C-alpha positions in Angstrom: -57.1 -211.9 -143.0 -56.2 -209.6 -140.1 -56.5 -206.6 -142.4 -59.9 -207.7 -143.5 -61.1 -208.1 -139.9 -59.7 -204.7 -139.0 -61.4 -203.1 -142.0 -64.7 -204.8 -141.0 -64.5 -203.5 -137.4 -63.7 -200.0 -138.6 -66.6 -200.1 -141.1 -69.0 -201.3 -138.3 -67.9 -198.6 -135.9 -68.4 -195.9 -138.6 -71.9 -197.3 -139.3 -72.9 -197.3 -135.6 -71.7 -193.7 -135.2 -73.7 -192.6 -138.3 -76.8 -194.4 -137.0 -76.5 -192.6 -133.6 -76.0 -189.3 -135.4 -79.1 -189.8 -137.6 -81.3 -190.8 -134.6 -80.5 -187.5 -133.0 -81.6 -185.6 -136.1 -85.0 -187.3 -136.4 -88.1 -186.4 -134.4 -89.4 -183.0 -133.3 -86.7 -180.4 -132.5 -87.2 -176.9 -131.2 -84.8 -174.0 -132.1 -85.2 -170.5 -130.8 -84.0 -167.3 -132.3 -83.3 -166.2 -128.7 -83.8 -167.7 -125.3 -83.0 -164.5 -123.3 -84.8 -161.2 -123.5 -83.5 -158.1 -121.5 -86.3 -155.6 -121.0 -83.9 -152.9 -119.7 -85.3 -150.7 -116.9 -89.0 -150.2 -116.1 -91.0 -148.6 -113.4 -92.5 -150.7 -110.6 -96.0 -151.8 -111.7 -95.3 -151.8 -115.4 -95.9 -155.0 -117.4 -93.5 -156.3 -120.0 -94.7 -158.6 -122.9 -92.2 -160.4 -125.0 -92.7 -163.1 -127.7 -90.1 -165.8 -128.1 -90.1 -167.2 -131.7 -89.1 -170.8 -132.4 -89.0 -173.2 -135.4 -89.5 -176.9 -135.5 -86.2 -177.9 -137.2 -87.0 -181.6 -136.7 -88.7 -184.2 -138.9 -92.0 -184.8 -136.8 -94.6 -182.5 -135.4 -93.6 -180.6 -132.2 -95.9 -180.0 -129.2 -95.4 -177.9 -126.1 -96.8 -180.0 -123.3 -96.4 -177.5 -120.5 -94.9 -174.0 -119.8 -94.2 -173.0 -116.2 -93.1 -169.5 -115.0 -90.6 -169.2 -112.2 -93.1 -167.1 -110.2 -96.7 -165.8 -110.5 -95.4 -162.6 -112.0 -94.2 -164.4 -115.1 -97.0 -165.9 -117.2 -96.3 -167.9 -120.4 -98.9 -168.3 -123.2 -98.4 -170.7 -126.0 -100.3 -172.5 -128.8 -101.6 -175.9 -127.9 -101.6 -177.1 -131.5 -98.8 -179.1 -133.0 -96.1 -177.3 -135.0 -95.3 -179.0 -138.2 -91.6 -179.6 -139.3 -90.3 -176.4 -140.8 -93.1 -174.3 -139.2 -92.7 -171.6 -136.6 -94.4 -171.0 -133.3 -94.4 -168.6 -130.4 -94.2 -168.5 -126.7 -95.5 -165.2 -125.2 -94.2 -164.2 -121.8 -95.8 -161.5 -119.6 -93.9 -160.1 -116.6 -95.8 -158.0 -114.1 -93.4 -155.9 -112.0 -96.0 -155.0 -109.3 -94.3 -155.5 -105.9 -90.9 -156.1 -107.6 -87.8 -154.0 -107.2 -84.2 -154.1 -108.4 -82.7 -156.7 -110.8 -85.1 -159.3 -112.0 -84.3 -162.6 -113.7 -87.4 -164.7 -114.4 -87.6 -167.9 -116.3 -90.2 -170.0 -118.2 -89.5 -173.7 -118.4 -91.0 -175.5 -121.4 -91.7 -179.2 -121.5 -92.0 -180.5 -125.1 -92.1 -183.7 -127.1 -88.7 -182.8 -128.6 -86.5 -185.7 -129.5 -83.7 -184.8 -126.9 -86.3 -184.7 -124.0 -84.5 -181.7 -122.5 -86.6 -178.9 -120.9 -86.1 -175.5 -122.5 -85.6 -172.5 -120.4 -86.5 -169.0 -121.6 -85.3 -166.0 -119.6 -86.6 -162.5 -119.2 -84.6 -160.0 -117.2 -84.1 -156.4 -116.4 -84.3 -153.8 -113.7 -87.4 -152.5 -111.9 -87.1 -149.0 -110.3 -89.4 -147.1 -108.1 -92.2 -145.3 -109.9 -91.6 -141.5 -109.9 -94.5 -139.2 -109.2 -95.1 -135.9 -110.8 -95.0 -133.0 -108.3 -98.7 -132.3 -108.4 -99.8 -130.0 -105.6 
């Protein structure tokens, strides 16, 4: 009888673990090819444009509810439509280096309806140097 009870407890524990694992795999889920883009070195005043590509690897439509840049120089653009399971989407980030100098590390924070409810942070970084002028006399 004890063996039967122990086997039942183990069986129940395994079923609960499986149910929790399955619940994490359902719903919308966002997976990026990259979350960090290094633009290298640019001259002050230049603008960098980069597109982050993602896929909805979940089981329900995915929506980006909001995208917020870490400063006014970093502007995200994204589709407001739902992304179907298995479909891809894009978040375009524009960084304007006017008034910036030295190492730059800017972020865009995405709020989505993803099942895990975690914000997603995309990073764009590089170095801004002084613009050189040609020696026109």
